[in-house]
PAZAPA-4460 file (N, C-alpha, C; in steps of 0.05 Angstrom, whole numbers, plus 32768, in hexadecimal, padded with zeros to 4 digits):
% residues 243
    n_x    n_y    n_z   ca_x   ca_y   ca_z    c_x    c_y    c_z   seq   type   mol
   7FCA   814E   7E3D   7FDE   813E   7E2D   7FEC   812A   7E3F     1      X     A
   7FEA   8110   7E39   7FF7   80FC   7E49   8015   80FD   7E44     2      X     A
   8025   80F6   7E58   8042   80F6   7E55   804C   80D9   7E5A     3      X     A
   8063   80D3   7E4F   806F   80B9   7E52   8086   80BB   7E65     4      X     A
   808E   80A3   7E70   80A6   80A2   7E81   80BF   80A5   7E70     5      X     A
   80BE   80A1   7E56   80D6   80A0   7E46   80E7   80B9   7E49     6      X     A
   80FF   80B5   7E51   8112   80CB   7E53   810E   80DD   7E6B     7      X     A
   80FB   80D5   7E7D   80F6   80E6   7E95   8105   80DB   7EAC     8      X     A
   8116   80EA   7EB8   8125   80E2   7ED0   811B   80F1   7EE8     9      X     A
   8127   80ED   7EFF   811F   80FC   7F16   8123   811A   7F12    10      X     A
   8110   812A   7F19   8111   8147   7F15   8110   8155   7F30    11      X     A
   811D   816B   7F32   811B   817C   7F4A   8101   818C   7F48    12      X     A
   80F8   8195   7F5F   80E1   81A6   7F5F   80C7   8195   7F5F    13      X     A
   80B4   819E   7F4F   809A   8192   7F50   8096   817A   7F3E    14      X     A
   80A8   8174   7F2D   80A5   815D   7F1B   80AC   8143   7F2A    15      X     A
   8098   8132   7F2F   809C   811A   7F3F   80A1   8101   7F2E    16      X     A
   80A0   8104   7F14   80A1   80EC   7F02   80BE   80E1   7F00    17      X     A
   80C0   80C7   7F03   80DA   80B9   7EFF   80D6   80A6   7EE8    18      X     A
   80ED   809F   7EDC   80EC   808F   7EC3   80EF   8072   7EC6    19      X     A
   80F9   8068   7EDE   80FE   804C   7EE2   80F4   8044   7EFD    20      X     A
   80EF   802A   7F00   80E7   801F   7F1A   80FE   8021   7F2E    21      X     A
   8117   8020   7F24   812E   8023   7F36   812F   803F   7F42    22      X     A
   8129   8053   7F32   8127   806E   7F3D   8110   8071   7F51    23      X     A
   80FA   8064   7F4A   80E2   8066   7F5B   80E7   805A   7F76    24      X     A
   80F8   8046   7F78   80FE   8038   7F91   8119   803E   7F9C    25      X     A
   8125   8053   7F93   8140   805B   7F9E   813E   805F   7FBC    26      X     A
   8150   8052   7FCB   8150   8054   7FE8   8141   803E   7FF6    27      X     A
   8134   802D   7FE7   8125   8016   7FF2   8139   8000   7FFA    28      X     A
   8138   7FF8   8013   814C   7FE4   801C   8141   7FD1   8031    29      X     A
   8152   7FBF   803A   814A   7FAB   804D   813F   7FB7   8067    30      X     A
   812D   7FA8   8073   8122   7FAE   808E   8111   7FC7   808F    31      X     A
   8107   7FD1   8079   80F6   7FE8   8079   80D9   7FE0   807E    32      X     A
   80C9   7FF4   8085   80AC   7FF0   8087   80A0   7FFC   806D    33      X     A
   808F   7FEC   8060   8084   7FF5   8046   8066   7FF0   8046    34      X     A
   8056   8004   803E   803A   8001   8039   8036   7FFB   801B    35      X     A
   8023   7FE9   8015   801E   7FE2   7FF9   8000   7FE4   7FF5    36      X     A
   7FF7   7FF5   7FE3   7FDB   7FF9   7FDD   7FCE   7FE1   7FCF    37      X     A
   7FB4   7FE1   7FD0   7FA5   7FCB   7FC2   7F91   7FBE   7FD5    38      X     A
   7F7F   7FB0   7FC8   7F6B   7F9F   7FD7   7F68   7F86   7FC6    39      X     A
   7F72   7F70   7FD0   7F75   7F59   7FBF   7F8A   7F60   7FAA    40      X     A
   7F83   7F5B   7F91   7F95   7F63   7F7B   7F8C   7F7D   7F6E    41      X     A
   7F78   7F8A   7F79   7F6D   7FA2   7F6D   7F7C   7FBB   7F77    42      X     A
   7F88   7FCA   7F65   7F95   7FE2   7F6D   7FB1   7FDE   7F79    43      X     A
   7FBE   7FC8   7F73   7FD9   7FC4   7F7D   7FED   7FD0   7F6A    44      X     A
   8004   7FDA   7F74   8019   7FE5   7F63   802B   7FCE   7F58    45      X     A
   8021   7FC2   7F43   802D   7FA9   7F3A   804B   7FAB   7F33    46      X     A
   8053   7FC0   7F24   806F   7FC3   7F1D   8081   7FC9   7F34    47      X     A
   8078   7FD8   7F47   8088   7FDE   7F5F   808C   7FC5   7F6F    48      X     A
   8076   7FB5   7F72   8078   7F9C   7F81   808D   7F89   7F74    49      X     A
   808B   7F87   7F5A   809E   7F75   7F4C   80BB   7F7F   7F4E    50      X     A
   80BF   7F99   7F4D   80DA   7FA4   7F4F   80E6   7F9E   7F6A    51      X     A
   80D6   7FA2   7F80   80DF   7F9B   7F9B   80E7   7F7E   7F9C    52      X     A
   80D6   7F6D   7F90   80DC   7F50   7F8F   80F7   7F4B   7F82    53      X     A
   80FC   7F58   7F6B   8115   7F55   7F5C   812D   7F60   7F6B    54      X     A
   8128   7F74   7F7C   813E   7F80   7F8B   8148   7F6D   7FA1    55      X     A
   8136   7F5C   7FAA   813E   7F48   7FBE   8142   7F52   7FDA    56      X     A
   8136   7F6A   7FE0   8138   7F74   7FFC   812A   7F61   800F    57      X     A
   8134   7F62   8028   812A   7F4F   803C   8121   7F5E   8056    58      X     A
   8114   7F4F   8067   810E   7F59   8082   80F9   7F6F   8082    59      X     A
   80E7   7F6F   806E   80D3   7F85   806C   80BC   7F81   8080    60      X     A
   80B3   7F98   808B   8099   7F99   8098   8086   7FA4   8084    61      X     A
   8073   7F94   807C   8060   7F9B   8066   8044   7FA0   8071    62      X     A
   803A   7FB7   806B   801F   7FBF   8073   800D   7FC0   805A    63      X     A
   7FFA   7FAE   8059   7FE9   7FAC   8042   7FCF   7F9E   804A    64      X     A
   7FB9   7FA4   803D   7FA0   7F97   8045   7FA3   7F78   8043    65      X     A
   7FB1   7F6E   802F   7FB4   7F51   802B   7FCF   7F4C   801E    66      X     A
   7FD4   7F33   8019   7FEF   7F2B   8010   7FEF   7F20   7FF4    67      X     A
   7FDE   7F29   7FE3   7FDE   7F20   7FC7   7FD5   7F03   7FC5    68      X     A
   7FDD   7EF6   7FB0   7FD7   7EDA   7FAB   7FF2   7ECC   7FA5    69      X     A
   7FF1   7EB2   7FA5   8009   7EA3   7F9F   8015   7EAB   7F84    70      X     A
   802D   7EB5   7F85   803C   7EBC   7F6C   8036   7ED6   7F60    71      X     A
   8024   7EE7   7F6C   801E   7F01   7F61   8018   7F15   7F77    72      X     A
   801E   7F2E   7F71   801B   7F43   7F85   802F   7F3D   7F9C    73      X     A
   8026   7F42   7FB4   8038   7F3E   7FCB   803F   7F20   7FCF    74      X     A
   8031   7F0F   7FC1   8038   7EF2   7FC2   8054   7EEE   7FB7    75      X     A
   805E   7F00   7FA6   8079   7EFE   7F9C   808E   7F03   7FB2    76      X     A
   8087   7F16   7FC3   8099   7F1C   7FDA   809A   7F05   7FED    77      X     A
   8083   7EF8   7FF1   8082   7EE1   8003   8093   7ECA   7FF9    78      X     A
   8092   7EC6   7FDE   80A2   7EB0   7FD3   80C0   7EB4   7FD7    79      X     A
   80C9   7ECD   7FD7   80E5   7ED3   7FDB   80EC   7ED9   7FF9    80      X     A
   80D8   7ED4   800A   80DD   7ED8   8027   80E7   7EF4   802D    81      X     A
   80DA   7F07   8021   80E3   7F23   8024   80D4   7F31   803C    82      X     A
   80BE   7F26   8044   80AE   7F32   8059   80B3   7F25   8074    83      X     A
   80BC   7F35   8087   80C1   7F2B   80A2   80A7   7F2D   80B3    84      X     A
   8099   7F44   80B0   8080   7F49   80BF   806B   7F53   80AC    85      X     A
   8053   7F47   80AE   803D   7F4F   809D   8027   7F5A   80AE    86      X     A
   801F   7F73   80A9   8009   7F80   80B7   7FF2   7F81   80A2    87      X     A
   7FDD   7F72   80A7   7FC9   7F6F   8092   7FAE   7F6A   809E    88      X     A
   7F9A   7F6A   808D   7F7E   7F65   8096   7F73   7F4A   808C    89      X     A
   7F79   7F44   8072   7F6E   7F2B   8066   7F84   7F1D   8057    90      X     A
   7F89   7F04   805E   7FA0   7EF6   8052   7F97   7EDA   8047    91      X     A
   7F7E   7ED7   8040   7F74   7EBD   803A   7F79   7EB3   801D    92      X     A
   7F86   7EC3   800C   7F89   7EBB   7FF0   7FA5   7EB0   7FEB    93      X     A
   7FB5   7EAB   7FFF   7FD1   7EA4   7FFB   7FD9   7E8D   800D    94      X     A
   7FDD   7E75   8001   7FE4   7E5D   8010   7FFF   7E60   801D    95      X     A
   8012   7E6C   800F   802D   7E6F   8019   802D   7E81   8032    96      X     A
   801C   7E95   8032   801A   7EA7   8049   8015   7E96   8062    97      X     A
   8002   7E84   8061   7FFB   7E73   8078   8013   7E62   8080    98      X     A
   8021   7E57   806D   8039   7E47   8073   804E   7E57   8082    99      X     A
   8054   7E6F   8078   8068   7E7F   8084   8061   7E88   80A1   100      X     A
   8047   7E8D   80A5   803E   7E94   80C0   8040   7E7D   80D3   101      X     A
   8036   7E66   80CB   8035   7E4F   80DC   8051   7E44   80E2   102      X     A
   8064   7E48   80D0   807F   7E3F   80D4   8090   7E53   80E5   103      X     A
   8085   7E6B   80E9   8093   7E7F   80F9   80A7   7E8F   80E8   104      X     A
   80A7   7E8B   80CE   80B9   7E9A   80BD   80B0   7EB7   80BA   105      X     A
   8097   7EBD   80BF   808D   7ED8   80BB   8079   7EDE   80D2   106      X     A
   807C   7EF6   80DD   806A   7EFF   80F1   8051   7F0C   80E4   107      X     A
   803A   7F06   80EE   8021   7F11   80E2   8012   7F21   80F8   108      X     A
   800B   7F39   80F2   7FFB   7F4A   8104   7FE1   7F4F   80F5   109      X     A
   7FCD   7F3E   80FC   7FB2   7F41   80EF   7FA4   7F58   80FC   110      X     A
   7F98   7F6A   80EC   7F8B   7F82   80F5   7F70   7F84   80E8   111      X     A
   7F5B   7F8A   80F7   7F41   7F8E   80EA   7F43   7FA3   80D4   112      X     A
   7F34   7F9E   80BF   7F38   7FAE   80A6   7F33   7FCC   80AB   113      X     A
   7F1E   7FD3   80B8   7F19   7FEF   80BE   7F2D   7FFC   80D0   114      X     A
   7F37   7FEC   80E3   7F4C   7FF6   80F5   7F66   7FFA   80E6   115      X     A
   7F6C   7FE8   80D4   7F84   7FEB   80C3   7F83   8004   80B3   116      X     A
   7F6C   8009   80A6   7F69   8021   8096   7F6C   803A   80A7   117      X     A
   7F61   803A   80BF   7F63   8052   80D0   7F7F   8055   80DC   118      X     A
   7F8D   803F   80E1   7FA8   8041   80EB   7FBA   804F   80D6   119      X     A
   7FB5   8048   80BD   7FC5   8054   80A7   7FBD   8071   80A4   120      X     A
   7FA3   8077   80A4   7F9A   8093   80A1   7FA4   80A4   80B7   121      X     A
   7FA4   8099   80D0   7FAE   80A8   80E7   7FCC   80AE   80E4   122      X     A
   7FDB   809A   80DB   7FF7   809E   80D7   7FFD   80B5   80C4   123      X     A
   7FEE   80B6   80AE   7FF1   80CB   809B   7FE8   80E6   80A5   124      X     A
   7FD6   80E6   80B8   7FCB   80FF   80C3   7FDB   8109   80DC   125      X     A
   7FF0   80FA   80E4   8000   8101   80FB   7FF2   80FB   8115   126      X     A
   7FDF   80E9   8115   7FD2   80E0   812E   7FE0   80C7   8138   127      X     A
   7FEB   80C8   8150   7FFB   80B1   8159   7FEB   8098   8160   128      X     A
   7FD2   809B   8169   7FC2   8084   8171   7FA5   808D   8174   129      X     A
   7F93   807A   8175   7F77   8080   8178   7F69   8068   8186   130      X     A
   7F52   806E   8191   7F42   8059   819E   7F2C   804F   818B   131      X     A
   7F28   8034   818B   7F13   8028   817B   7F07   8011   818B   132      X     A
   7EED   800D   8188   7EE0   7FF7   8196   7EE6   7FDC   8188   133      X     A
   7EEE   7FDD   816F   7EF3   7FC4   8160   7F0A   7FB4   816D   134      X     A
   7F05   7F9B   8172   7F1A   7F89   817C   7F1B   7F87   819A   135      X     A
   7F0B   7F97   81A8   7F0B   7F95   81C6   7F01   7F79   81CE   136      X     A
   7F0F   7F6D   81E1   7F08   7F53   81EB   7F12   7F3C   81DA   137      X     A
   7F22   7F42   81C6   7F2E   7F2D   81B4   7F4C   7F2F   81B5   138      X     A
   7F59   7F1D   81A7   7F77   7F1D   81A7   7F81   7F37   819A   139      X     A
   7F71   7F44   818A   7F79   7F5E   817E   7F81   7F72   8193   140      X     A
   7F74   7F70   81AB   7F79   7F84   81C0   7F8F   7F7B   81D3   141      X     A
   7F9A   7F63   81CF   7FAF   7F5A   81E2   7FC7   7F6D   81E3   142      X     A
   7FCE   7F75   81FB   7FE5   7F86   8200   7FE0   7FA4   81FA   143      X     A
   7FC8   7FAB   81F3   7FC2   7FC7   81EC   7FB1   7FD4   8203   144      X     A
   7FB5   7FEE   8205   7FA5   7FFD   8219   7F88   7FFD   8211   145      X     A
   7F76   7FF9   8225   7F5A   7FFC   8220   7F4E   8011   8233   146      X     A
   7F38   801C   822A   7F2C   8032   823A   7F0E   8032   8235   147      X     A
   7EFF   803A   824A   7EE2   803B   8247   7ED9   8058   8241   148      X     A
   7EC7   805B   822D   7EBB   8074   8227   7E9D   8070   8224   149      X     A
   7E8D   807F   8233   7E70   807E   8231   7E66   8061   8234   150      X     A
   7E73   8052   8246   7E6A   8037   824C   7E73   8022   8238   151      X     A
   7E84   8029   8225   7E8D   8016   8212   7EAC   8014   8213   152      X     A
   7EB7   7FFD   820F   7ED4   7FF8   8210   7EE1   7FFD   81F5   153      X     A
   7EF8   8009   81F6   7F07   800F   81DD   7F24   8006   81E0   154      X     A
   7F30   8001   81C9   7F4C   7FF9   81C7   7F5D   800F   81BB   155      X     A
   7F74   8014   81C6   7F86   8028   81BB   7F97   801C   81A5   156      X     A
   7F94   8026   818D   7FA3   801C   8176   7FB8   8031   816D   157      X     A
   7FD2   8029   816B   7FE6   803C   8161   7FE3   803F   8143   158      X     A
   7FEA   8056   8139   7FE8   805B   811C   8000   804E   810E   159      X     A
   7FFF   804E   80F3   8013   8041   80E3   801F   8055   80CF   160      X     A
   803A   8054   80CC   8048   8063   80B8   805C   8050   80AB   161      X     A
   8068   8059   8095   807A   8047   8086   8091   8057   807B   162      X     A
   80A7   8049   8076   80BE   8055   8068   80B6   805B   804B   163      X     A
   80A9   8048   803E   809F   804B   8022   8082   8043   8021   164      X     A
   8072   8052   8012   8057   804A   800A   8058   8046   7FEC   165      X     A
   8050   802E   7FE4   804F   8027   7FC7   8032   8025   7FC0   166      X     A
   8028   8038   7FAF   800C   803A   7FAA   8007   8039   7F8C   167      X     A
   7FED   8036   7F85   7FE5   8036   7F69   7FCF   804A   7F65   168      X     A
   7FD1   8059   7F4F   7FBC   806C   7F48   7FB5   806A   7F2B   169      X     A
   7F9F   8076   7F23   7F96   8075   7F07   7FA5   808B   7EF7   170      X     A
   7FA3   80A4   7F00   7FB0   80BA   7EF2   7FC0   80CA   7F06   171      X     A
   7FD6   80D5   7EFB   7FE6   80E9   7F0A   7FEE   80FF   7EF8   172      X     A
   7FF2   8117   7F03   8001   812B   7EF4   801E   812A   7EFD   173      X     A
   802F   8139   7EF0   804B   8138   7EF6   8052   8143   7F11   174      X     A
   803F   8151   7F1E   8043   815C   7F39   803B   8148   7F4E   175      X     A
   8031   8130   7F46   802A   811C   7F59   800D   811C   7F63   176      X     A
   7FFD   812D   7F58   7FE0   812C   7F5F   7FD4   8112   7F53   177      X     A
   7FC3   8105   7F62   7FBA   80EA   7F5A   7F9C   80E8   7F59   178      X     A
   7F92   80D8   7F46   7F76   80D0   7F45   7F76   80B1   7F44   179      X     A
   7F64   80A5   7F54   7F61   8089   7F54   7F47   8082   7F45   180      X     A
   7F45   8068   7F3D   7F2E   8060   7F2D   7F1F   804A   7F3C   181      X     A
   7F06   8051   7F44   7EF3   803E   7F4F   7EFF   802E   7F66   182      X     A
   7EFB   8014   7F67   7F03   8005   7F7F   7F22   8002   7F81   183      X     A
   7F30   800A   7F6C   7F4E   800A   7F6E   7F57   8020   7F81   184      X     A
   7F45   8030   7F8A   7F4C   8045   7F9E   7F54   8038   7FB8   185      X     A
   7F43   8027   7FC4   7F47   8018   7FDD   7F5A   8025   7FF1   186      X     A
   7F70   8017   7FF7   7F82   8021   800C   7F96   8036   8001   187      X     A
   7F97   803A   7FE7   7FAC   804B   7FDC   7FAD   8068   7FE6   188      X     A
   7F96   8076   7FE7   7F98   8092   7FF0   7FA3   8096   800C   189      X     A
   7F9A   8085   801F   7FA4   8089   803A   7FC1   8081   803D   190      X     A
   7FCA   806C   802E   7FE6   8065   802F   7FF8   807A   8022   191      X     A
   7FED   8089   800F   7FFD   809E   8002   8005   80B3   8017   192      X     A
   7FF5   80B7   802C   7FFB   80CB   8040   800E   80C2   8056   193      X     A
   8012   80A7   8058   801F   809C   806F   803B   8092   806A   194      X     A
   8046   8097   8053   8061   808E   804C   8075   80A5   804D   195      X     A
   808C   809F   8058   80A2   80B4   8057   80A9   80BA   803A   196      X     A
   80A8   80A5   8029   80AB   80A7   800C   8094   8099   8000   197      X     A
   8084   80A7   7FF0   806D   809B   7FE3   8072   809A   7FC5   198      X     A
   8070   8082   7FBA   8074   807D   7F9D   805A   8074   7F91   199      X     A
   8051   8083   7F7D   8038   807C   7F6F   803D   8071   7F54   200      X     A
   8033   8059   7F4F   8034   804C   7F35   8019   8051   7F28   201      X     A
   8019   805D   7F10   8000   8067   7F04   7FFD   805D   7EE8   202      X     A
   7FE4   805F   7EDE   7FDD   8056   7EC3   7FE1   806C   7EAE   203      X     A
   7FE0   8085   7EB7   7FE2   809B   7EA5   7FEE   80B4   7EB3   204      X     A
   7FFF   80C2   7EA6   800B   80DB   7EB1   8004   80F2   7E9E   205      X     A
   7FFA   8108   7EAA   7FF3   811F   7E9A   8002   8137   7EA5   206      X     A
   7FFF   814D   7E97   800C   8166   7E9F   7FFC   8174   7EB5   207      X     A
   800A   8185   7EC4   7FFB   8194   7ED9   7FE5   81A5   7ECD   208      X     A
   7FCE   81A5   7EDA   7FB7   81B4   7ED1   7FA3   81A3   7EC1   209      X     A
   7FAC   818A   7EB9   7F9A   8179   7EAA   7F87   8169   7EBB   210      X     A
   7F8D   8166   7ED5   7F7B   8158   7EE7   7F67   816D   7EF3   211      X     A
   7F4E   8166   7EF3   7F3A   8178   7F00   7F40   8179   7F1E   212      X     A
   7F45   8190   7F29   7F4B   8191   7F46   7F35   8186   7F57   213      X     A
   7F1D   8187   7F4E   7F06   817D   7F5E   7F07   815E   7F61   214      X     A
   7F16   8151   7F4F   7F16   8134   7F4F   7F31   8128   7F58   215      X     A
   7F44   8138   7F61   7F5D   812E   7F6B   7F59   8121   7F86   216      X     A
   7F61   8108   7F89   7F5E   80FA   7FA2   7F75   80FE   7FB5   217      X     A
   7F8E   80FD   7FAA   7FA6   8100   7FBB   7FB6   8118   7FB0   218      X     A
   7FB9   812D   7FC0   7FC9   8144   7FB7   7FE7   813C   7FB4   219      X     A
   7FF4   8148   7FA2   8010   8142   7F9C   8023   8146   7FB3   220      X     A
   801B   8156   7FC7   802C   815A   7FDE   8034   8140   7FEC   221      X     A
   8022   812C   7FEA   8027   8112   7FF7   8038   80FF   7FE6   222      X     A
   803D   8106   7FCD   8049   80F3   7FBB   8065   80FC   7FB4   223      X     A
   8078   80E9   7FB6   8094   80F0   7FB1   809D   80E8   7F95   224      X     A
   8093   80D2   7F8B   809C   80C8   7F71   8083   80BC   7F62   225      X     A
   8083   80C0   7F48   806E   80B5   7F37   807B   80A6   7F20   226      X     A
   8071   808E   7F1A   807B   807E   7F04   8064   8073   7EF4   227      X     A
   8067   8074   7EDA   8053   8068   7EC8   8056   804A   7EC8   228      X     A
   8040   803C   7ED0   8042   801F   7ED2   8036   8010   7EBB   229      X     A
   803A   7FF6   7EBB   802F   7FE4   7EA7   8022   7FCD   7EB6   230      X     A
   8007   7FCC   7EB6   7FF9   7FBB   7EC8   7FEC   7FA3   7EBA   231      X     A
   7FEE   7F8C   7EC7   7FE1   7F74   7EBD   7FC3   7F75   7EC5   232      X     A
   7FBE   7F7F   7EDD   7FA2   7F81   7EE7   7F96   7F65   7EE9   233      X     A
   7FA4   7F53   7EF6   7F9A   7F38   7EF8   7F81   7F37   7F0A   234      X     A
   7F6E   7F26   7F03   7F56   7F22   7F12   7F5B   7F0D   7F28   235      X     A
   7F55   7F14   7F41   7F5C   7F02   7F57   7F4C   7EE8   7F56   236      X     A
   7F32   7EEA   7F54   7F21   7ED3   7F51   7F0D   7ED8   7F3B   237      X     A
   7F0E   7EC8   7F26   7EFC   7ECC   7F10   7EE7   7EB6   7F10   238      X     A
   7ECE   7EBD   7F11   7EB8   7EAA   7F11   7EA6   7EAE   7EF9   239      X     A
   7EA1   7E99   7EEA   7E91   7E9A   7ED2   7E7A   7E86   7ED4   240      X     A
   7E65   7E8B   7EC5   7E4F   7E78   7EC4   7E56   7E61   7EB1   241      X     A
   7E4C   7E49   7EB6   7E51   7E33   7EA4   7E45   7E39   7E88   242      X     A
   7E52   7E30   7E74   7E49   7E36   7E58   7E31   7E23   7E52   243      X     A
***
């Protein structure tokens, strides 16, 4: 049986469901480090992103694969100059991002995509750092320790954690167990483990026991708050054949 957010406030114990975005983001403030799930516009927590935009918080260190597009997703935070430092892998869909970087208004730490994923996974697993061959001999390795193993050079990469992880899932139960859908899974599961407070915006909430344990991707132990979202699911780039 699906449940609604209507009339549901923060509960003690195992019920993670909150009724408003304000409750979902309680404690979110300036100068925090925040992870935001998604790949392009796929699997982004749209309502949480918009609420942070409306809150007007500043000085954020944002960890995300990319920075949305102009006027949508994390592009909304860029328009309000809310991001001080962006740690990302791909940023080619946002013209404003380029302007903020070149003007010095925003620091950008570009990270190879696989390395970014592993830095987040390691943070959630309590691993402080790891060695990877990716980036050796490039600017990615500048200032970092390097070491040779079996005749190959490796770069020491520190892991990543965040004050808040804002993620998106397909289904949740009230205890915070999550299931993702297809490519909307992307960075969300690993980010769920790496936030001091993890907030999941979901498409459907069900009662405990209604999710098949064999198909749960993120156990509820990693999730602090769950909110039922309303998603536009905008397509990042739509290509059609001529009529």
